[in-house]
N, C-alpha and C positions, 0 to 999 in steps of 0.2 A: 028214040034211041035212049038206052039206059045209061045214067051217069057213071063215070069211071069210079071204081072203088080204090081206096088207098090203104096200104099198111105201112106204118112209119115206126121206126125204132129210135128212141132217145137214149143215148148212153150217158148216164149220170142223172140222178134225180135230186141234185142239190139246187141251190138258188138259180143257176143258169139253166139247168134242165127244166125246172118248174116254170121259168119265164118262157122258155121255148115251147113248152106244152100250152101255156096260156095263149101265146101268139098264134100257134097252129090252130087252136080252137077258134080264136077270133077270125082267122083267115077263112077257115072252112065254114064257119057259121054265116059269113057274108056271101058265100058262093051260091049262085043259083044255076041250075037246080041243085037241091041238097045232095050231098054225096055221102056215101058210107066211108067212114074213116076209122081204122083200127090202129091204136097207138100202144106200143109196148115201151115201158120205161124200165131201164136196167140200172139199179142202184146197189152198189156193193155193200154199203154200210147198213142198209135196211131202214134208214131214216129218210123217207121221202120228204123233200123240202129243205132238209138240213144238209144232207150229203156228208161227205167226209170233212168239209170245211167247218161245219157247225155241229159235228157229231158230239153228243153229250158224253160219250164214253172215252173221248180222247184225254190224255193227261192235261191237267190244269195249265202246265207250262206251255202247251201248244194251242190254247184257245185263241181264236182269231180276235175276238172282241174283249181282250183283257184290258183292265185299267192300266194307264201309264203310271210310271214311277214319278215322284215329284220332280226329279231332275229332268225327265223327259218333257214334262209340261213347261219347265223353264226354257229348255232349248227350243221348243216349238214357238213360244212367245217371242224369244229373241230373234229367231230366224225369219219371222214373218216380215214382209216388206212394209 
């Protein structure tokens, strides 16, 4: 009997979509017998792995990993238990 083939679509090629792709690859790699898997990744920004969250073209004020202001560091230190 021929193994079943799969076609999978992942919407979003940012960090979560990249993780999903890696987990799918690991899952199907472990399956016996080997299966044909076709994966289509749809990413609006064109930056696979970065996605819209880490898009280098976004305004600097919108960057996710922006350094905190000195006051923010103080609040974080004070608020820790």
